[in-house]
N, C-alpha and C positions, 0 to 999 in steps of 0.2 A: 521415469519420473515419478516421484511420490507426491500425490495430491491428496491431502487430507483437509476437508473443509473446516474453516474457522468461522467464528460468529459473523465477521464482516462479509465472508463469502455467502453465508446463508441470507444475510440482509440484502446483498446485491442480487441474489437469485430471486428473492421475493419481490424486490423492486422491479426487476425485469418482467416478472409476471404481471405486475400492475401496469407497467408501461405498455406491454403488448395489448392489454385490454383497452387502455386509453387510445392507443393508435388505431384500434379497430373501430372506434366510435368517434369519427371526426366532429360530430355535432355535440359530443360530450357524454360522459357517463357518470352516474351518481355514485356516492360512496357505497350505498347499499348494493348497487349492481356490481361494483368492484369486489365487494365481499363475496357475493354469490359466484362471480366468474373466476376469481382467483382461489377461492377456498380458504382465504386468510381471515382469521378472526379480526373483529374490529379493533381490539386492543393491540393487535400486531400491525394492522393496516394503517391505523391513524398516524403513528410516528413515521411510518414509511412515506406516507403522503406528505407529511410535514417536511421531511427531508427532500422529497422530489420537488416540492414547491420552492423550497429554499434554493435548490440547485438549478432551478429553471427548467426542469424536465416536464413539469405539468403546470398548468395554470387553472385557477378556479374562476369560472365565469359567474355572471350575475345570479343565475338560478342555483348556484352551488355545485353544478356539475364540473367535472374535470376534463380538460382538453390538453392536447400536446402543447408543450411550451417551446420557447425559442431555442433553448439548449438542445432539446431532442431533435429539433429540425436541423440544426447545424451539424450535429454529430451523425445523423442518419443520412446526410447528403453526401454524395460522392464528390461533389465539387468543394474543395477547400477543407475537407474533413481533417486532414493531418494538422493544419494550422489551428482549426477550431478545437481539436482535441488537446493540443499543446496549451492553448490559452485557457481552456477549461481546467486542465490539470494544474496549471500554474496558479490559477485563482484558488483552487482547493488547497494546494500546498501552502499558499500564503495564509489562508484562514487557519490551517492546522498549525503553522508556525506561531501564530498569535495565540492560539488556544493552549498549546503546550509550552510556550515560552522558550522555544529552542529552534535552531536551524533544522529544517526538514528536507529529506532527500527522497527522490523516486529513482529506483535502480532496476535494471533489467539484466537478465543473463541472455546474451545474444551471441550466437555463433561461438559458444564456448568461452566467452569472456564476460567479465563484470563491467557494466557501464552505468555510471550515474547519469541519468538522462535529464533530470531537472532538479533544481534546488531552490528553496525559499529561505533566505537569510535576511538579516537586518542588523542595525547597530546594537540592539539588545539581544540578538540571537545570531552571533557570528558563526560562519561555517568552519568546519575543521580544516586545518592547513593540510592539503594533500601533499605531504612531504615524500610519500612513496605512492606511485601510481596505484589507484584502487584495483586496476586489472591484475596487478602482481602481488596484492596483499590480502586476498580473500581469506586466507587462513587467520588473519589478525583482526579484521574489521567486522563489525556487526552486520554491515551490508553483505560482505562476502560470505559470512557464515550462514546468514539467512538464505541466500541464494543457493549455496552449496547444499544446505539442508533440504532443499526442495528437489534435488537431483537424486537419482538412485545411486547405489554404491559404486557402480562402474563409472558413472558420470563424475562423481566426487574424485575417484582415483585418477581418472583421466585428467581432470583439472590440476590436481596436485602434482601429477607427473610432469605437467608443462610449466608449473610455476614453483620455483624453489621456496620452501617455507623458511624465509629469512627471519632472524630474530630482530624485531623492530624496537622492542622494549624488553625490560626484564620479565614482563608478564606474558610475552608472546609465546603461544604454543608452537613448538617447532617439531614435535614428534607426530608423525602422520597417524600412527595407530591411536594415539591419545585423541587427536582431533577427530578422527573418524568415529571413535567411540562416543565422544561428546555430541557430535552431530546426530548420531543414531539415537541417542537418548533424549534429544531435545524435543519436547512436546510441541506440535505445530501451533497450538493456541497460546503458547507462552513466548513473549518477546525474547529474542536473542540479545545478549548483552556483550559489550566490549568495555572492560574496565581497565583502561589505559594499556590495552594490548597493541593497538595500532599506533597511538601517539601518547607520550607522557603529557599529562595535563588535560586529557579529554576522555570523556566516557560517552558511549553510544548505545543505542538500542534499535532493533529492527524487527518488523513484523511482515509476514508474507502477504503479497497481493498478487495472486496467480489467477489470470483470466485465460481460460481455454488451455492451450498447450504452452502459453508464454509464462515464464518464471520471472517474478518480480518481487520487490519488497519496498516498504516505506521505512525510513530510518530517521533518527534524530541524533543530534550531538549536543553535549553540554560541557562547559568547563568543569574540571574535576571538583572545584569548590561548590558546584551545584549538584554533586553526585547524589545527595540525599533526595533530590527531586526525580531521579532517573526512572525508577519503577512506576511512579504515579504518572509521569509524563508518557512513558511507554504504553501504559494502559489507556490513557487518553488518545494516543496516536492510534492504537489498535481499534478503539471504538469509532474513531473517525475515518477508518479505512474504507468503509462501504462506498462512499461517493467516488473514490478513486477506482475501485473495482468496477463500479457501474460504468464509469466513463470508458474504461478499457474494454468492457464487454459489449458495448453498443456498436 
């Protein structure tokens, strides 16, 4: 597996360091103590703490100290953790949908297959019509290409050997060597795009969210008439990926 850290990954790692310090101080820890303990500069720590408070991972008590929040308690608990994680991720996806103005998807590569595990859509942010099963169209979708891009070459070849690269639109790449070349050249910090390769009338973008050995991605879809918004929306999605990574890592 090819794991190259992205900016959201670094943010999530720094946030975990702050959370570990908070968890070691049940009675509370000050911002100054967090700075000393984590080694993070205040200009780095301040926005992280803002994000952790917004997400419910920490709370600030009357004297200004930080204590563990309700979200951290639910996700750290063995009882009901799976449901708590799903609800937390859905809340984050819903907020991302509203901030990017597009349907948002969380996908994982599990047991050699592409799985869209959660989606946030709405009347003004419709989900793409899954006219071909996402498990069989990784070569064409932003989701699939992002997940395949996080595998090593053997993993990519194995997947493509099990799933025929069908031509879904006139823009679909069906040449394996060309696709593998594109995947190898894709920088991990740049969103993967699907410009009507999966479905005519829809454009998509995906960014990696890899926690530990698990391969995943966040994606969005837009009607083609909103294609001019795609890159800016993808950048917003990428910047908002840290809370998703954090939830998956706890």
